[in-house]
N, C-alpha and C positions, 0 to 999 in steps of 0.2 A: 504494500500500500504506500502511495506517495503522500507525504505530508503536505497538504495544501491549506493548513489552518491559517485563518486570517485573510484568505483571499475571497474575492467576490466574483462569481461566475454566472454565466447564463448558458442554458442548453435549449436551443430552438429545435423542437421536435424531440422532447425528452420524456414522453409519457409511456413509451413501450419499447421493447426490443433493444437495439444498440444504444439509442439515446438514453433510455432508462438506466442501462448499465453504467453509462458515463455519469449520470446524476448520482447513482448510488455510490460510485467510487469517489466522487467529489465530496459527498456528504460524509462518507466514511473517513475521508482524509481531513475533515474539519472545515470545509469551505461553506460559505453562504451561497446558495444556488437558486437562481430564478429558472423555473422550468415552464416550458410552453408546450401546448399540444393543440391540434385542431379539433379533435373529437370531444364533444361535451362529456360523453360517457367515460372516455379514458381520463380526461382531466378530473372529473369527479372521483373516479376510483383512486387515482394517484394522490389527489388532495387528501383523501381519507387515509391512505396508506402512509403518507408522510406527515400526518397531523402532529405526531409526537417527535418528529425529527427536527432538531434545532437547525435553523438556517434555511429551511426549505420554503420556497414561495412558488405556488403553482398558478398559472394563468392560462385561460383559453385564448388562443390567438391563431388566426389563419394567415399564413404568410402571403396569400394572394389578396388579402384585404388591407388596403392602405391604412385604414383607420385603426385596425388591430396592430399593425406595425408601429404606427405613431404612439398608440397607447402603451405598447411594450416599452418603447423608449422612455416614456414618462414614468412607468413603473420602475424601471431600472434606476432612473435618476432619483426618484423619490425614496426608493427602498435601500439601495446600496451606494448611490452617488456616482460610482465609477466601477468599471469592470477590470479584472485582471485576466480573465479568460472568457472567450466566447466560442461555443461549439455550435455550428450551423449544420444540423442533421435533418434535412428535409428531402423527401422524395416519394414519388409514386411511380409505379411501373405498369404499363399496359403492353402486352406483347401482340405482335401481328407481323406477318410478312410485309416487306416494304410496299408491295403493290396494294395492300389492303389497309394501310394506315389511313384513318380518317382525319379530317382537319380538326374535329372536336377532340380526338385523343391527342393529337400533336399539341394543340393549344393547352390542354389540361396539364400535360407533363411539363411543358416549358414554363407554364405559369407557376407551378410549384417548385420544380427542381432547379430551374435557372433563375427566373425573375424573382421568385420568393427568396431564394438563397441570397441573391445579389442585394436586394433592397433591405433584407434583414441586417446584413452586414453593414450596408451604407448607413442605416439609421443608428446602429449601435456603436460603430467604430469611433464616433466623436467622444463616446463615453469610456473608451479604453484608456487605461493608464499606460504611461511609458513603461516598457518592459513587459507589457502584456502580450497575449498570443490569441490568434484566431485559428481554429481548425474547422475546415469544411469536410463533410463526407462526400466522396465521389463514388467510384465503382470500379470493380474489376473489368468492366467493359472498356475502360480506358487502356488496359493492357491486352485484354483478350476479348475482342468484339464477338458478339454472339448473334446468330441469325434470329430474326423476329424482334430484335431489340434496337433497331436503328435509331428511333427517336429517343428512347431512354439513354442510349449511349451518347447521342448528341448533346443531351442536356447535361450529362455528367462531365463530358469533355469541356463544355462551356464553363462549368464551375471550376474545373482545373485551370482554365485560362484566366478566369476572373481572379482566382487566388494568386496566380503568378504575378499579375499586374498589381493587385493590391499589396503584395509583398514588397514590390518596388516603391509604390506610392506611400506606404505607411512606414517604410524603413526610417525616414528622418524622425519619426516620433518614437522610434524604438519598439515598434510593434511587429512581431513576427506573424507570418501567415503561411500555413501549410495545409495539406489535405491528407486524409486517410482514405485508402481505397480498399474497402472490404471485398472479399471473394464470397464464396458460399458460406453464409453464417446462419446458424440455427436460431431462428426467431419465431415468434408465434405465427406470423403471416408469411415468412420466407420472402418478404418483399412484395407479395401479391395478395392484397387483402381480399380480392374477389375469388381467389382460387379455392377449390374444394379440398378436403382432406386427402383425397386420392391424388389430386394434382400436386399437392405439396409433397406427398410421399414420393411421387415420381421425380419431382425436382430434387429432393434430397438424394435419391439414388443417382441421378444424373450428376449432381454436384460432386458426390463422393468418387464417382468414376473419372471425372474430369480433373479433379484436384490431385496434384502429385503426392501430397501427403495423405491422400485417400480418406479424408474425413472432412466434416464441416468445421468451421471455426466456431468459437463461442462468443457470446456478447461480451464477456469479461475480457477476452483477448482483444477485442476491438477497443474496449474502454482503456485497457492498459496502453495500447498504441496511441490513443487520443491524448491521454494524460502525459505520455512520454513527449509527444510533440508540444503539448501545452506548457509543460513545466520543467522537463529535463533537458530536452534538446535545445538549449539556449543559444547555440551557434548554428542553428538550422532555420532557414526560411525559404519559401518559394518551392518546396519540394512536395512530391506525392509519395506517401509511404504505403506500399502494397501490403495488405494483411490478408493473404489469399492462399496460403498453403503452397506457394510456388507456382500457381496457375499463371501461365503466360511468361514464366521466367525459367522454370526448371522442367526438364523432361521427366515424366513419371517412369518409375522403374518398370521394366517390362514392356514399355510402350514401343 
């Protein structure tokens, strides 16, 4: 566990899965954490679960809603004043062959994954302290593109590009900006909220077969990587850290 006591942090998209693991790791380390989520049900559940955790503040906010983003900035300013760490962990995925992608699906993914991530960081970056860090969640599709995920891959490639430029622009303020790129990670939805249990099981099997380490990652392994970039890797900025079991980098044994 990394000691982050005395720090003020925000996790955008922190009510479940990888984001929630980051929230738990921060709270365990002694941080004060502002947590956001889009789903009212998820927010209510997490608010109840964290009611007894010192330093936890849970807010419902939709990254595609400008008013919510502005309200989030106000909450951060009123609650903690300034941030030492910001994790932008937003994304939705809809799969379809390139020829079948609809304009509605394209717009929905870019609205959350790219625009939502960008403007969340834009709104909160003025509240970052010198020496602070921003970490975005991207995707293994940046290293290992997958059929049927053309639009999703494009949104996450955009986030990587945003982060590289932000790293340059925020450098004079002493703020580092990096990305963590998860591979197949075991989460409640496996990244596809609308998928059936059978479809998720098939995705798990496919992921285990594709990943050189022959297993899924855990949400805690992602949280460890995020906190490493946020608090340990103090001479690192503008990079993407793959946490994917070697997918896209290492040949699987027997392949």
